[in-house]
N, C-alpha and C positions, 0 to 999 in steps of 0.2 A: 130268381131270374131263370127264365126258361131258355133253352138253346133252340136255335132255329136251323132248319135244314136249308143250306144254301142252294140246293137244287129245286126247291119249291118256290115258285113265284107267288108271293103273297097277294091273293086277290082282295084282301081287306085293306091293303094299302093303295091309295090312289096315286096317280102319277104326280110326283113332286113331294110326297110325304117324307119326313126325315127318317132315315134308317141308319143303323150302325153297320158299317161295312168292315168285315175282317179282311185284312190284306196280309198275304203270306208270300215271302220270297225264298225260294229254295236254291241250292247249289251255289252258295256264296260263302267266302271266308273273309271276315273283317277282323283286322288286328285290333288290339286293345285300345290303341290311341286314335282309332278311326271311328267315325260315326256313319251309320247307315240311315238314310232318310227316304221317305217317299214324298214327292212333290206332286200334289193333286190340284188340278185346276178344274173348278166346277163349271156348270153351264153358263154362269154369269161372268166368267173370266177371273174369278177370285182364286188366287193360288194359296195353298196351305202346305206348309213344310212340317211333316210329322215324323219324329224319330221312331225308328223300328228297334225292337228288342229281340233278344234271343228267345225262341220258343221253348216250351217245356221239354220237347224232345231233343233240343240242342242241335237239330239238323237244319233249321231254317230260322228266319226272322219274321216277326209279325208286328202288326200295328192295327189300331182301330180308328176308323175315320167316320165321321157323321156326314152323310150326303143326302141328296134329294132323290128318292126312289125313281129309277128308270130315266133319269136326266143324263144327258151327255156329259162325259168327263174325259180328261186326258191326265195321264200320270207318268211319272218317270222316277226311277230309283237312282239315288245319288250316294256316293261314298265320299266323305269329306274328312280332312285331317286339319285340325286347328282352323276350321272355317274355309279352308282351301279345297276346291274341287279336285278329286283324284280320279274317280271313275264315274261314269254315268251310263244308264241304259238308254235305249231309244225311247222317244215319247210314244206311248201307247194310247189308243183311244178305245173307249168302251161306254157302257151305260152303267149308272150306279146300281149295284146289286148287293146281295148280302155277303158275297165272298169274291175276292180277286186273288188268284193263286198263280204265280209266275215263276219261271226259272230264270236265274241271273244270266243275262247276255249283255256284257258291257260293250260300249262303243269306245274306240280308242285308236291310237296310231297304228297298232298292229292288226286292227280289225279291217279287213278289206271292204271297200265300199261296194254295194251291189252293182253289178255290171248289167246294164240294160240289154235285153235280148235283141240281137240283130236279125233282120230279115234276110235269110240266105236263100230264099226261094226265088229262082230266076225265071219262074213261069213254066219250066219244063216238068216240074214235079207237082202232083196235086196237093192241095192244102190238106192238113191233117183231118179236118172235118169231112171233106169230100172223100178222102181215101178210106176213112173208117166206114163210110156208108156203102162202099162198093164191095162186091163179092170177093174180088181179088184181094182187097185190103183185109177182109175178115179171114180169108184163107191164110194169108201171110202172117197175120197177127197170131192166129191159133196154131199155125204149123200143120195144117191139114193137107 
């Protein structure tokens, strides 16, 4: 079996051909009685729950998923204990490719929800795009 370079987009594969996707999750600690899964939903809405195993280097977890090349997918990492959800990541969207490598970022009660940016411009200040185009804006930015 030959190894593939995940940075190389295989021009011999047509859109939708089956590929083996290597999934890797870093920066996570899972206790012995817990299970780490990746839940992948393909472009047809079919969800697959694949268990992840400790990688050979013992610093990350990995799994192998068969997907359709360059088709839209969504995926989420889940930690369960006895079938009960303990932690989960946000649902991420991507296209099926040879490798998916992520860092663990759980959602939970202690994770603050993203705060939408509020418009504080009362009309007296120029918008950032306009300010950056002006000579004064460039002088202020670079401290000249």
